[in-house]
Every structure is written in structure tokens, then in C-alpha cells.
Backbone as JSON Lines, residues from 0, in Angstrom:
{"i":0,"aa":"X","n":[-21.21,74.53,-36.56],"ca":[-20.57,73.31,-36.13],"c":[-21.32,72.28,-36.53]}
{"i":1,"aa":"X","n":[-20.71,71.31,-37.35],"ca":[-21.34,70.07,-37.69],"c":[-21.75,68.99,-36.51]}
{"i":2,"aa":"X","n":[-22.98,68.59,-36.46],"ca":[-23.61,67.89,-35.51],"c":[-22.97,66.38,-35.92]}
{"i":3,"aa":"X","n":[-22.53,65.73,-34.61],"ca":[-22.06,64.38,-34.75],"c":[-23.31,63.37,-34.79]}
{"i":4,"aa":"X","n":[-23.26,62.59,-35.59],"ca":[-24.43,61.45,-35.87],"c":[-24.3,60.52,-34.62]}
{"i":5,"aa":"X","n":[-25.38,60.3,-34.09],"ca":[-25.56,59.34,-32.9],"c":[-25.24,57.97,-33.31]}
{"i":6,"aa":"X","n":[-24.57,57.24,-32.53],"ca":[-24.03,55.73,-33.04],"c":[-25.15,55.05,-33.26]}
{"i":7,"aa":"X","n":[-25.24,54.1,-33.94],"ca":[-26.4,53.08,-34.31],"c":[-26.28,52.24,-33.05]}
{"i":8,"aa":"X","n":[-27.67,52.33,-32.37],"ca":[-27.74,51.53,-31.19],"c":[-27.58,49.86,-31.41]}
{"i":9,"aa":"X","n":[-27.98,49.45,-32.44],"ca":[-27.87,47.99,-32.79],"c":[-26.45,47.62,-32.89]}
{"i":10,"aa":"X","n":[-25.46,48.72,-33.16],"ca":[-24.04,48.16,-33.26],"c":[-23.33,48.55,-32.09]}
{"i":11,"aa":"X","n":[-23.85,49.38,-31.2],"ca":[-23.18,49.92,-29.96],"c":[-23.46,48.82,-28.93]}
{"i":12,"aa":"X","n":[-24.59,48.14,-28.78],"ca":[-24.92,47.14,-27.69],"c":[-24.27,45.8,-27.93]}
{"i":13,"aa":"X","n":[-23.68,45.28,-26.77],"ca":[-23.09,43.94,-27.06],"c":[-24.1,42.93,-27.38]}
{"i":14,"aa":"X","n":[-23.74,42.08,-28.24],"ca":[-24.59,40.96,-28.65],"c":[-24.61,39.92,-27.64]}
{"i":15,"aa":"X","n":[-25.79,39.4,-27.13],"ca":[-25.88,38.44,-26.01],"c":[-25.98,36.99,-26.81]}
{"i":16,"aa":"X","n":[-25.27,36.03,-26.38],"ca":[-25.38,34.72,-26.98],"c":[-26.73,34.22,-26.72]}
{"i":17,"aa":"X","n":[-27.43,33.41,-27.67],"ca":[-28.59,32.88,-27.43],"c":[-28.65,31.79,-26.26]}
{"i":18,"aa":"X","n":[-29.9,31.71,-25.62],"ca":[-29.88,30.94,-24.44],"c":[-30.93,29.64,-24.78]}
{"i":19,"aa":"X","n":[-30.7,28.66,-24.12],"ca":[-31.53,27.56,-24.14],"c":[-31.77,27.03,-22.68]}
{"i":20,"aa":"X","n":[-33.08,26.42,-22.52],"ca":[-33.38,25.98,-21.12],"c":[-33.46,24.45,-21.34]}
{"i":21,"aa":"X","n":[-32.62,23.8,-20.65],"ca":[-32.41,22.33,-20.89],"c":[-32.37,21.59,-19.61]}
{"i":22,"aa":"X","n":[-32.64,20.15,-19.86],"ca":[-32.58,19.26,-18.67],"c":[-32.59,17.89,-19.19]}
{"i":23,"aa":"X","n":[-32.01,16.96,-18.45],"ca":[-32.04,15.53,-18.69],"c":[-33.04,14.86,-18.22]}
{"i":24,"aa":"X","n":[-33.72,13.83,-18.75],"ca":[-34.87,13.06,-18.27],"c":[-34.96,11.91,-18.73]}
{"i":25,"aa":"X","n":[-35.8,11.04,-18.15],"ca":[-36.43,9.64,-18.78],"c":[-37.73,10.06,-19.42]}
{"i":26,"aa":"X","n":[-37.7,9.58,-20.71],"ca":[-38.86,9.95,-21.47],"c":[-39.77,8.57,-21.69]}
{"i":27,"aa":"X","n":[-41.1,8.51,-21.24],"ca":[-41.88,7.25,-21.53],"c":[-42.22,7.03,-22.93]}
{"i":28,"aa":"X","n":[-42.48,5.76,-23.27],"ca":[-43.14,5.32,-24.43],"c":[-44.71,5.73,-24.51]}
{"i":29,"aa":"X","n":[-45.26,5.65,-25.5],"ca":[-46.68,5.89,-25.56],"c":[-47.55,5.19,-24.67]}
{"i":30,"aa":"X","n":[-47.32,3.92,-24.3],"ca":[-48.36,3.07,-23.56],"c":[-47.97,3.58,-22.06]}
{"i":31,"aa":"X","n":[-46.79,3.8,-21.6],"ca":[-46.53,4.27,-20.22],"c":[-47.07,5.72,-20.08]}
{"i":32,"aa":"X","n":[-46.87,6.48,-21.13],"ca":[-47.49,7.85,-20.9],"c":[-48.91,7.92,-20.84]}
{"i":33,"aa":"X","n":[-49.73,7.04,-21.55],"ca":[-51.09,6.93,-21.54],"c":[-51.62,6.47,-20.04]}
{"i":34,"aa":"X","n":[-50.83,5.58,-19.45],"ca":[-51.22,5.03,-18.13],"c":[-50.85,6.15,-17.16]}
{"i":35,"aa":"X","n":[-49.9,7.07,-17.2],"ca":[-49.57,8.13,-16.32],"c":[-50.46,9.13,-16.54]}
{"i":36,"aa":"X","n":[-51.09,9.42,-17.66],"ca":[-52.03,10.41,-18.06],"c":[-53.36,9.93,-17.33]}
{"i":37,"aa":"X","n":[-53.62,8.72,-17.43],"ca":[-54.87,8.16,-16.63],"c":[-54.74,8.39,-15.15]}
{"i":38,"aa":"X","n":[-53.6,8.36,-14.45],"ca":[-53.43,8.63,-13.14],"c":[-53.51,10.02,-12.98]}
{"i":39,"aa":"X","n":[-53.03,10.87,-13.93],"ca":[-53.28,12.45,-13.69],"c":[-54.73,12.71,-13.56]}
{"i":40,"aa":"X","n":[-55.56,12.11,-14.5],"ca":[-56.9,12.44,-14.51],"c":[-57.59,12.09,-13.13]}
{"i":41,"aa":"X","n":[-57.09,10.83,-12.61],"ca":[-57.71,10.35,-11.24],"c":[-57.39,11.35,-10.21]}
{"i":42,"aa":"X","n":[-56.12,11.81,-10.23],"ca":[-55.6,12.84,-9.18],"c":[-56.37,14.16,-9.32]}
{"i":43,"aa":"X","n":[-56.51,14.67,-10.7],"ca":[-57.11,15.75,-10.87],"c":[-58.64,16.07,-10.17]}
{"i":44,"aa":"X","n":[-59.29,14.94,-10.15],"ca":[-60.55,14.65,-9.54],"c":[-60.48,15.13,-8.04]}
{"i":45,"aa":"X","n":[-59.19,14.71,-7.43],"ca":[-59.17,14.88,-5.93],"c":[-58.69,16.33,-5.62]}
{"i":46,"aa":"X","n":[-57.98,16.85,-6.55],"ca":[-57.11,18.15,-6.09],"c":[-57.42,19.26,-7.2]}
{"i":47,"aa":"X","n":[-57.89,19.09,-8.24],"ca":[-57.89,20.09,-9.38],"c":[-56.58,20.49,-9.8]}
{"i":48,"aa":"X","n":[-56.24,21.6,-10.39],"ca":[-55.07,21.94,-10.77],"c":[-54.96,21.81,-12.5]}
{"i":49,"aa":"X","n":[-53.71,22.1,-12.74],"ca":[-53.47,21.81,-14.39],"c":[-52.78,20.54,-14.66]}
{"i":50,"aa":"X","n":[-53.32,19.69,-15.49],"ca":[-52.87,18.6,-15.82],"c":[-51.56,18.58,-16.83]}
{"i":51,"aa":"X","n":[-50.61,17.8,-16.76],"ca":[-49.41,17.91,-17.5],"c":[-49.95,17.12,-18.73]}
{"i":52,"aa":"X","n":[-49.53,17.72,-20.03],"ca":[-50.1,17.0,-21.21],"c":[-49.41,15.8,-21.44]}
{"i":53,"aa":"X","n":[-50.21,14.79,-22.12],"ca":[-49.6,13.4,-22.05],"c":[-48.16,13.36,-22.87]}
{"i":54,"aa":"X","n":[-47.94,14.26,-23.83],"ca":[-46.78,14.24,-24.66],"c":[-45.64,14.85,-24.17]}
{"i":55,"aa":"X","n":[-45.85,15.39,-22.93],"ca":[-44.7,16.03,-22.05],"c":[-44.35,15.35,-20.79]}
{"i":56,"aa":"X","n":[-45.01,14.27,-20.48],"ca":[-44.91,13.69,-19.19],"c":[-43.38,13.11,-19.4]}
{"i":57,"aa":"X","n":[-42.71,13.26,-18.14],"ca":[-41.18,12.69,-17.94],"c":[-40.84,12.77,-16.63]}
{"i":58,"aa":"X","n":[-39.62,12.02,-16.33],"ca":[-39.11,12.02,-15.06],"c":[-37.68,12.69,-15.21]}
{"i":59,"aa":"X","n":[-37.66,13.82,-14.48],"ca":[-36.33,14.57,-14.63],"c":[-35.1,14.01,-13.91]}
{"i":60,"aa":"X","n":[-33.97,13.83,-14.57],"ca":[-32.54,13.19,-13.85],"c":[-31.86,14.31,-13.44]}
{"i":61,"aa":"X","n":[-31.72,15.41,-14.11],"ca":[-30.87,16.53,-13.84],"c":[-31.47,17.94,-14.58]}
{"i":62,"aa":"X","n":[-31.69,18.81,-13.76],"ca":[-32.29,20.09,-14.32],"c":[-31.01,20.98,-14.58]}
{"i":63,"aa":"X","n":[-30.75,21.62,-15.65],"ca":[-29.7,22.58,-15.89],"c":[-30.28,23.93,-15.86]}
{"i":64,"aa":"X","n":[-31.31,24.15,-16.56],"ca":[-31.77,25.53,-16.58],"c":[-31.27,26.2,-17.81]}
{"i":65,"aa":"X","n":[-31.26,27.58,-17.68],"ca":[-30.88,28.43,-19.0],"c":[-29.4,28.63,-19.08]}
{"i":66,"aa":"X","n":[-28.8,28.15,-20.19],"ca":[-27.48,28.17,-20.55],"c":[-27.16,28.77,-21.83]}
{"i":67,"aa":"X","n":[-25.97,29.25,-22.27],"ca":[-25.73,29.75,-23.46],"c":[-25.81,28.43,-24.37]}
{"i":68,"aa":"X","n":[-26.45,28.65,-25.6],"ca":[-26.68,27.61,-26.53],"c":[-25.27,26.72,-26.96]}
{"i":69,"aa":"X","n":[-24.26,27.65,-27.01],"ca":[-23.03,27.04,-27.27],"c":[-22.39,26.16,-26.37]}
{"i":70,"aa":"X","n":[-23.05,26.06,-25.2],"ca":[-22.57,25.01,-24.07],"c":[-23.24,23.62,-24.42]}
{"i":71,"aa":"X","n":[-24.28,23.56,-25.1],"ca":[-24.89,22.26,-25.34],"c":[-23.94,21.09,-25.66]}
{"i":72,"aa":"X","n":[-23.05,21.33,-26.66],"ca":[-22.11,20.3,-27.03],"c":[-21.3,19.79,-25.68]}
{"i":73,"aa":"X","n":[-21.03,20.67,-24.71],"ca":[-20.45,20.34,-23.58],"c":[-21.17,19.46,-22.58]}
{"i":74,"aa":"X","n":[-22.6,19.6,-22.68],"ca":[-23.59,18.95,-21.96],"c":[-23.6,17.49,-22.58]}
{"i":75,"aa":"X","n":[-23.54,17.32,-23.89],"ca":[-23.6,16.0,-24.57],"c":[-22.27,15.26,-24.29]}
{"i":76,"aa":"X","n":[-21.21,16.04,-24.18],"ca":[-19.99,15.37,-24.0],"c":[-19.87,14.71,-22.7]}
{"i":77,"aa":"X","n":[-20.44,15.55,-21.61],"ca":[-20.44,15.12,-20.25],"c":[-21.37,13.69,-20.17]}
{"i":78,"aa":"X","n":[-22.53,13.93,-20.78],"ca":[-23.4,12.61,-20.78],"c":[-22.95,11.36,-21.53]}
{"i":79,"aa":"X","n":[-22.01,11.62,-22.51],"ca":[-21.28,10.49,-23.16],"c":[-20.48,9.6,-22.36]}
{"i":80,"aa":"X","n":[-20.06,10.13,-21.02],"ca":[-19.31,9.44,-20.27],"c":[-20.19,8.49,-19.28]}
{"i":81,"aa":"X","n":[-21.52,8.67,-19.31],"ca":[-22.28,7.82,-18.19],"c":[-22.77,6.7,-18.94]}
{"i":82,"aa":"X","n":[-22.54,5.49,-18.29],"ca":[-23.22,4.29,-18.75],"c":[-24.69,4.23,-18.27]}
{"i":83,"aa":"X","n":[-25.41,3.56,-19.1],"ca":[-26.93,3.41,-18.75],"c":[-27.15,1.96,-18.68]}
{"i":84,"aa":"X","n":[-27.62,1.52,-17.47],"ca":[-27.96,0.1,-17.28],"c":[-29.49,-0.13,-17.66]}
{"i":85,"aa":"X","n":[-29.87,-1.12,-18.27],"ca":[-31.31,-1.56,-18.52],"c":[-32.06,-1.55,-16.97]}
{"i":86,"aa":"X","n":[-33.14,-1.02,-17.05],"ca":[-33.93,-1.02,-15.68],"c":[-35.4,-0.97,-15.8]}
{"i":87,"aa":"X","n":[-36.15,-1.39,-14.8],"ca":[-37.63,-1.41,-14.86],"c":[-37.96,-0.52,-13.72]}
{"i":88,"aa":"X","n":[-38.73,0.49,-13.78],"ca":[-39.09,1.38,-12.82],"c":[-40.73,1.15,-12.66]}
{"i":89,"aa":"X","n":[-40.86,0.92,-11.47],"ca":[-42.4,0.54,-11.13],"c":[-42.95,1.8,-10.3]}
{"i":90,"aa":"X","n":[-43.77,2.39,-10.88],"ca":[-44.53,3.67,-10.44],"c":[-45.79,3.19,-9.86]}
{"i":91,"aa":"X","n":[-45.75,3.1,-8.48],"ca":[-46.88,2.48,-7.72],"c":[-47.48,3.49,-6.75]}
{"i":92,"aa":"X","n":[-47.09,4.7,-6.66],"ca":[-47.54,5.69,-5.67],"c":[-47.86,6.87,-6.17]}
{"i":93,"aa":"X","n":[-48.91,7.6,-5.76],"ca":[-49.21,9.02,-6.08],"c":[-49.2,9.86,-4.99]}
{"i":94,"aa":"X","n":[-49.0,11.09,-5.04],"ca":[-49.08,12.01,-3.89],"c":[-48.83,13.53,-4.3]}
{"i":95,"aa":"X","n":[-48.85,14.38,-3.38],"ca":[-48.77,15.75,-3.71],"c":[-47.87,16.56,-2.75]}
{"i":96,"aa":"X","n":[-47.23,17.48,-3.15],"ca":[-46.38,18.43,-2.39],"c":[-47.04,19.83,-2.36]}
{"i":97,"aa":"X","n":[-47.3,20.24,-1.05],"ca":[-47.86,21.47,-0.85],"c":[-46.97,22.67,-1.24]}
{"i":98,"aa":"X","n":[-45.81,22.57,-0.94],"ca":[-44.79,23.62,-1.17],"c":[-44.73,24.21,-2.57]}
{"i":99,"aa":"X","n":[-44.89,23.24,-3.6],"ca":[-44.67,23.57,-4.96],"c":[-45.85,23.41,-5.67]}
{"i":100,"aa":"X","n":[-47.06,22.85,-4.9],"ca":[-48.42,22.57,-5.4],"c":[-48.41,21.72,-6.87]}
{"i":101,"aa":"X","n":[-47.69,20.61,-6.54],"ca":[-47.85,19.59,-7.76],"c":[-48.33,18.31,-7.1]}
{"i":102,"aa":"X","n":[-48.93,17.53,-8.04],"ca":[-49.24,16.07,-7.8],"c":[-48.28,15.2,-8.59]}
{"i":103,"aa":"X","n":[-47.98,14.08,-8.13],"ca":[-46.84,13.35,-8.83],"c":[-47.17,11.92,-8.76]}
{"i":104,"aa":"X","n":[-46.64,11.11,-9.55],"ca":[-46.46,9.57,-9.46],"c":[-45.09,9.22,-9.28]}
{"i":105,"aa":"X","n":[-44.7,8.33,-8.25],"ca":[-43.52,7.91,-7.82],"c":[-43.48,6.38,-7.61]}
{"i":106,"aa":"X","n":[-42.5,5.99,-6.73],"ca":[-42.22,4.61,-6.48],"c":[-41.81,4.41,-5.21]}
{"i":107,"aa":"X","n":[-42.19,3.21,-4.58],"ca":[-41.87,2.84,-3.16],"c":[-40.52,2.18,-3.15]}
{"i":108,"aa":"X","n":[-39.84,1.77,-4.31],"ca":[-38.58,1.25,-4.31],"c":[-37.82,1.7,-5.75]}
{"i":109,"aa":"X","n":[-36.94,2.52,-5.35],"ca":[-36.07,3.18,-6.38],"c":[-35.1,2.16,-6.82]}
{"i":110,"aa":"X","n":[-34.95,1.8,-8.1],"ca":[-33.95,0.84,-8.51],"c":[-32.66,1.4,-8.49]}
{"i":111,"aa":"X","n":[-31.71,0.52,-7.98],"ca":[-30.22,1.09,-7.77],"c":[-29.6,1.5,-9.09]}
{"i":112,"aa":"X","n":[-30.09,0.91,-10.23],"ca":[-29.47,1.55,-11.62],"c":[-30.01,2.82,-11.73]}
{"i":113,"aa":"X","n":[-31.15,3.31,-11.32],"ca":[-31.57,4.54,-11.52],"c":[-30.89,5.52,-10.83]}
{"i":114,"aa":"X","n":[-30.61,5.24,-9.45],"ca":[-29.82,6.02,-8.49],"c":[-28.53,6.24,-9.23]}
{"i":115,"aa":"X","n":[-27.88,5.21,-9.55],"ca":[-26.64,5.37,-10.15],"c":[-26.59,6.1,-11.46]}
{"i":116,"aa":"X","n":[-27.62,6.09,-12.33],"ca":[-27.56,6.88,-13.51],"c":[-27.64,8.25,-13.25]}
{"i":117,"aa":"X","n":[-28.66,8.73,-12.23],"ca":[-28.73,10.08,-11.79],"c":[-27.67,10.68,-11.24]}
{"i":118,"aa":"X","n":[-27.03,9.79,-10.23],"ca":[-25.81,10.44,-9.52],"c":[-24.61,10.6,-10.44]}
{"i":119,"aa":"X","n":[-24.43,9.55,-11.36],"ca":[-23.31,9.58,-12.24],"c":[-23.38,10.77,-13.33]}
{"i":120,"aa":"X","n":[-24.66,10.98,-13.82],"ca":[-24.83,12.08,-14.59],"c":[-24.61,13.49,-13.87]}
{"i":121,"aa":"X","n":[-25.02,13.54,-12.72],"ca":[-24.71,14.93,-11.96],"c":[-23.32,15.07,-11.81]}
{"i":122,"aa":"X","n":[-22.57,14.09,-11.37],"ca":[-21.17,14.17,-11.2],"c":[-20.45,14.5,-12.57]}
{"i":123,"aa":"X","n":[-20.95,13.9,-13.7],"ca":[-20.28,14.25,-14.87],"c":[-20.54,15.64,-15.26]}
{"i":124,"aa":"X","n":[-21.68,16.17,-14.95],"ca":[-22.15,17.46,-15.35],"c":[-21.23,18.57,-14.45]}
{"i":125,"aa":"X","n":[-21.22,18.37,-13.17],"ca":[-20.45,19.13,-12.37],"c":[-18.91,19.18,-12.76]}
{"i":126,"aa":"X","n":[-18.39,17.92,-13.16],"ca":[-16.92,17.92,-13.6],"c":[-16.68,18.65,-14.87]}
{"i":127,"aa":"X","n":[-17.74,19.03,-15.64],"ca":[-17.66,19.58,-16.84],"c":[-17.89,21.09,-16.57]}
{"i":128,"aa":"X","n":[-18.22,21.54,-15.25],"ca":[-18.32,22.93,-14.98],"c":[-19.73,23.47,-15.05]}
{"i":129,"aa":"X","n":[-20.85,22.6,-14.92],"ca":[-22.19,22.93,-14.81],"c":[-22.44,22.9,-13.25]}
{"i":130,"aa":"X","n":[-23.33,24.1,-13.07],"ca":[-23.8,24.16,-11.7],"c":[-25.25,23.58,-11.37]}
{"i":131,"aa":"X","n":[-25.38,22.8,-10.62],"ca":[-26.58,22.01,-10.46],"c":[-27.07,22.3,-8.82]}
{"i":132,"aa":"X","n":[-28.37,22.42,-8.6],"ca":[-28.75,22.57,-7.34],"c":[-28.39,21.18,-6.66]}
{"i":133,"aa":"X","n":[-28.09,21.4,-5.29],"ca":[-27.8,20.21,-4.44],"c":[-29.06,19.64,-3.81]}
{"i":134,"aa":"X","n":[-29.62,18.46,-4.19],"ca":[-30.8,18.03,-3.59],"c":[-30.71,16.53,-3.66]}
{"i":135,"aa":"X","n":[-31.54,15.95,-2.75],"ca":[-31.55,14.41,-2.87],"c":[-32.34,14.01,-4.16]}
{"i":136,"aa":"X","n":[-31.94,12.92,-4.73],"ca":[-32.64,12.61,-5.89],"c":[-34.03,11.87,-5.63]}
{"i":137,"aa":"X","n":[-35.21,12.5,-5.95],"ca":[-36.44,11.76,-5.54],"c":[-37.2,11.72,-6.82]}
{"i":138,"aa":"X","n":[-37.04,10.57,-7.52],"ca":[-37.7,10.35,-8.87],"c":[-39.2,10.31,-8.86]}
{"i":139,"aa":"X","n":[-39.67,11.09,-9.6],"ca":[-41.14,11.3,-9.71],"c":[-41.63,11.81,-11.08]}
{"i":140,"aa":"X","n":[-42.72,11.62,-11.44],"ca":[-43.3,12.22,-12.63],"c":[-44.35,13.4,-12.31]}
{"i":141,"aa":"X","n":[-44.23,14.51,-12.63],"ca":[-45.33,15.54,-12.18],"c":[-46.56,15.39,-13.16]}
{"i":142,"aa":"X","n":[-47.59,15.05,-12.53],"ca":[-49.08,14.9,-13.13],"c":[-49.82,16.1,-13.14]}
{"i":143,"aa":"X","n":[-49.74,16.89,-12.11],"ca":[-50.42,18.16,-12.09],"c":[-49.75,19.26,-11.52]}
{"i":144,"aa":"X","n":[-49.89,20.51,-12.05],"ca":[-49.29,21.73,-11.2],"c":[-50.41,22.69,-10.81]}
{"i":145,"aa":"X","n":[-50.1,23.41,-9.94],"ca":[-51.08,24.41,-9.32],"c":[-52.38,23.79,-8.71]}
{"i":146,"aa":"X","n":[-52.04,22.75,-8.05],"ca":[-53.36,21.93,-7.37],"c":[-53.87,22.9,-6.52]}
{"i":147,"aa":"X","n":[-55.16,22.66,-6.25],"ca":[-56.06,23.36,-5.25],"c":[-55.81,22.87,-3.95]}
{"i":148,"aa":"X","n":[-55.83,21.65,-3.9],"ca":[-55.76,21.01,-2.34],"c":[-54.7,19.81,-2.4]}
{"i":149,"aa":"X","n":[-53.82,19.78,-1.46],"ca":[-52.99,18.54,-1.3],"c":[-53.72,17.31,-0.9]}
{"i":150,"aa":"X","n":[-53.19,16.23,-1.27],"ca":[-53.79,14.92,-0.72],"c":[-52.76,14.07,-0.17]}
{"i":151,"aa":"X","n":[-53.09,13.12,0.65],"ca":[-51.97,12.19,1.13],"c":[-51.58,11.26,0.07]}
{"i":152,"aa":"X","n":[-50.34,10.64,0.31],"ca":[-49.89,9.6,-0.7],"c":[-50.75,8.33,-0.55]}
{"i":153,"aa":"X","n":[-50.84,7.64,-1.7],"ca":[-51.55,6.45,-1.65],"c":[-51.06,5.52,-2.84]}
{"i":154,"aa":"X","n":[-51.28,4.2,-2.6],"ca":[-50.85,3.19,-3.48],"c":[-51.79,3.12,-4.8]}
{"i":155,"aa":"X","n":[-51.36,3.03,-5.86],"ca":[-51.97,2.8,-7.34],"c":[-51.62,1.58,-7.81]}
{"i":156,"aa":"X","n":[-52.38,1.04,-8.74],"ca":[-51.9,-0.09,-9.6],"c":[-50.74,0.33,-10.36]}
{"i":157,"aa":"X","n":[-49.79,-0.6,-10.14],"ca":[-48.47,-0.28,-10.6],"c":[-48.31,0.1,-12.19]}
{"i":158,"aa":"X","n":[-47.5,1.01,-12.48],"ca":[-47.18,1.2,-13.93],"c":[-45.67,0.8,-14.05]}
{"i":159,"aa":"X","n":[-45.49,-0.31,-14.71],"ca":[-44.22,-0.74,-14.97],"c":[-43.63,-0.03,-16.42]}
{"i":160,"aa":"X","n":[-42.52,0.53,-16.04],"ca":[-41.9,1.45,-17.05],"c":[-40.43,0.83,-17.45]}
{"i":161,"aa":"X","n":[-40.31,0.16,-18.45],"ca":[-39.08,-0.22,-18.85],"c":[-38.33,0.89,-19.6]}
{"i":162,"aa":"X","n":[-37.19,1.23,-18.86],"ca":[-36.44,2.36,-19.33],"c":[-35.47,1.96,-20.46]}
{"i":163,"aa":"X","n":[-35.56,2.64,-21.64],"ca":[-34.84,2.27,-22.69],"c":[-33.93,3.42,-23.2]}
{"i":164,"aa":"X","n":[-34.04,4.58,-22.49],"ca":[-33.08,5.69,-22.9],"c":[-33.18,6.77,-21.86]}
{"i":165,"aa":"X","n":[-32.13,7.65,-21.9],"ca":[-32.39,8.99,-21.19],"c":[-32.05,9.92,-22.31]}
{"i":166,"aa":"X","n":[-32.64,11.12,-22.12],"ca":[-32.57,12.22,-23.23],"c":[-32.14,13.57,-22.69]}
{"i":167,"aa":"X","n":[-31.64,14.23,-23.6],"ca":[-31.48,15.9,-23.18],"c":[-32.61,16.62,-23.92]}
{"i":168,"aa":"X","n":[-33.34,17.49,-23.32],"ca":[-34.28,18.15,-23.64],"c":[-34.25,19.6,-23.6]}
{"i":169,"aa":"X","n":[-34.76,20.22,-24.61],"ca":[-34.86,21.65,-24.55],"c":[-36.24,22.14,-24.26]}
{"i":170,"aa":"X","n":[-36.52,23.11,-23.36],"ca":[-37.85,23.4,-22.91],"c":[-38.05,24.78,-23.53]}
{"i":171,"aa":"X","n":[-39.05,25.1,-24.32],"ca":[-39.32,26.32,-25.0],"c":[-40.63,26.91,-24.25]}
{"i":172,"aa":"X","n":[-40.65,28.05,-23.76],"ca":[-41.73,28.65,-23.03],"c":[-42.49,29.33,-24.2]}
{"i":173,"aa":"X","n":[-43.73,28.98,-24.47],"ca":[-44.77,29.71,-25.31],"c":[-45.95,29.97,-24.81]}
{"i":174,"aa":"X","n":[-46.65,30.83,-25.42],"ca":[-48.08,31.23,-24.63],"c":[-48.95,30.04,-24.3]}
{"i":175,"aa":"X","n":[-48.93,29.07,-25.18],"ca":[-49.8,27.96,-24.97],"c":[-49.18,26.79,-24.04]}
{"i":176,"aa":"X","n":[-47.97,27.2,-23.43],"ca":[-47.38,26.37,-22.32],"c":[-46.08,25.74,-22.89]}
{"i":177,"aa":"X","n":[-45.38,24.94,-22.06],"ca":[-43.96,24.72,-22.36],"c":[-44.02,23.6,-23.43]}
{"i":178,"aa":"X","n":[-43.16,23.66,-24.42],"ca":[-42.99,22.77,-25.38],"c":[-41.64,22.19,-25.43]}
{"i":179,"aa":"X","n":[-41.42,20.92,-25.57],"ca":[-40.09,20.28,-25.43],"c":[-39.64,19.61,-26.7]}
{"i":180,"aa":"X","n":[-38.2,19.76,-26.93],"ca":[-37.8,19.18,-28.0],"c":[-36.55,18.34,-27.56]}
{"i":181,"aa":"X","n":[-36.35,17.02,-28.06],"ca":[-35.23,16.15,-27.66],"c":[-34.2,16.61,-28.41]}
{"i":182,"aa":"X","n":[-33.13,16.99,-27.79],"ca":[-31.93,17.22,-28.57],"c":[-30.89,16.03,-28.84]}
{"i":183,"aa":"X","n":[-30.85,15.15,-27.86],"ca":[-29.91,14.05,-27.88],"c":[-30.57,12.88,-27.03]}
{"i":184,"aa":"X","n":[-30.28,11.64,-27.24],"ca":[-30.51,10.45,-26.59],"c":[-29.59,9.49,-26.46]}
{"i":185,"aa":"X","n":[-29.55,8.75,-25.22],"ca":[-28.6,7.62,-25.01],"c":[-29.21,6.51,-24.6]}
{"i":186,"aa":"X","n":[-29.22,5.34,-25.29],"ca":[-29.92,4.13,-25.16],"c":[-29.43,3.31,-23.78]}
{"i":187,"aa":"X","n":[-30.41,2.81,-23.05],"ca":[-30.01,1.88,-22.02],"c":[-29.33,0.73,-22.72]}
{"i":188,"aa":"X","n":[-28.28,0.29,-21.75],"ca":[-27.5,-0.84,-22.29],"c":[-26.15,-0.35,-23.1]}
{"i":189,"aa":"X","n":[-26.06,0.89,-23.55],"ca":[-25.08,1.34,-24.16],"c":[-23.87,1.61,-23.24]}
{"i":190,"aa":"X","n":[-22.57,1.64,-23.77],"ca":[-21.36,1.87,-22.8],"c":[-21.06,3.34,-22.81]}
{"i":191,"aa":"X","n":[-20.44,3.69,-21.66],"ca":[-19.91,5.02,-21.51],"c":[-18.96,5.19,-22.67]}
{"i":192,"aa":"X","n":[-19.13,6.42,-23.24],"ca":[-18.19,6.83,-24.35],"c":[-18.53,6.38,-25.6]}
{"i":193,"aa":"X","n":[-19.59,5.29,-25.84],"ca":[-20.1,4.88,-27.14],"c":[-21.6,5.07,-27.15]}
{"i":194,"aa":"X","n":[-22.27,6.31,-27.02],"ca":[-23.61,6.47,-27.1],"c":[-24.21,6.51,-28.54]}
{"i":195,"aa":"X","n":[-25.51,6.24,-28.77],"ca":[-26.13,6.48,-29.88],"c":[-26.93,7.7,-29.78]}
{"i":196,"aa":"X","n":[-26.97,8.77,-30.34],"ca":[-27.61,9.96,-30.18],"c":[-28.55,10.2,-31.43]}
{"i":197,"aa":"X","n":[-29.77,10.79,-31.25],"ca":[-30.48,11.33,-32.35],"c":[-31.01,12.62,-32.14]}
{"i":198,"aa":"X","n":[-30.69,13.5,-32.81],"ca":[-31.22,14.86,-32.67],"c":[-32.47,14.87,-33.48]}
{"i":199,"aa":"X","n":[-33.37,15.75,-32.71],"ca":[-34.92,15.85,-33.53],"c":[-35.1,17.3,-33.73]}
């Protein structure tokens, strides 16, 4: 009896769509990033841990997580509906959170325009069918991860951050650490439905 050939495993398994890990954020210019990096160096002297690289410092607006790559255009379409008002964010506090072992830079006064942006973006994403964690918006920039010791909040010399855009970012996990790639951006002062986007 002739033996039936085994099916080719490469053709018998379903093809999984490629995934991307993405989030929306505010991305600082070089001057603000340098000042935040200096705050990270000061905090590191207090609590140890792993410093965030200067070129990856950011403030997360909405974390999406892992999604099928084909859904990225829907993310961009949802963000197209969100108007971005010009604003200045004053980062004048540093502190730490014991539960996730990070040190952060934050603000004593959250601009109303920033809260409106974050809430509007989350509402637009949920309306487009994306599932997001339900949590209060607590704007901060992560300066350190895996800190050794928590420390109390304290005032610092203000870092005035003129927000000029928000961005959609892909996070790639590599052996040397996370690498970020900006997929699209929306300028402050733009009207909903009329964004200017630049893919990198």
C-alpha cells in the first residue's frame, strides 16, 4: 500500500496576522527631553533602578497594546477626529510608585486642554472598537524603572513643555531594550478631521 505523504506543516497551520504594540503619547523636543533626562539622573541617585533613555522619554495619552497591524489605519482614523489645543505642561514634581517600581516626573496642575485631549482620544478609540483599560488619567513621564527604593514626592525646578503635537508610536521589544517608531503625528492647533501626519 502506498504511504500517504504527510501534509506540509507550513501550509496546514493558519497564518497569524502580524501584531504591533502601539500607544498614543506626547513626545518632547530635544531641550525638554534633556531636562527630563537630568531629572532622571537626580532621581537615580536617590533610588537606583534603570533610567529611561533620553530619546524614548514620553508622556502616554492612551496605551493600546498588541493589535493586528491591519488595525493601525483604524487607530489613525479615530485620532483624526480629535482636536488638539495648544498647551504648556509644567512638570514641577518628581515621585515614585512602589507598586510598579517606577520614578516619574509630573505636574501639580494638569492643564484642562491636556485632560480634554486624553479623554477625547480615549472616547474616540473606544467608539472605534478598541478596548482600553479604565483608569484615571495621571499624566507623568517615566524617568526610571525597577527602582530599588521608593521616595516621597518633591518639588523640582519647573520644566515647561510647550506641547506641539501628539503621536502614535510603535514599541518594538529588542534585546537591547524597547525601540520606538513614530507612525503618525497630529499637530497642536489642528482641527479635528484635518490632521497633518508624518510617518517615519
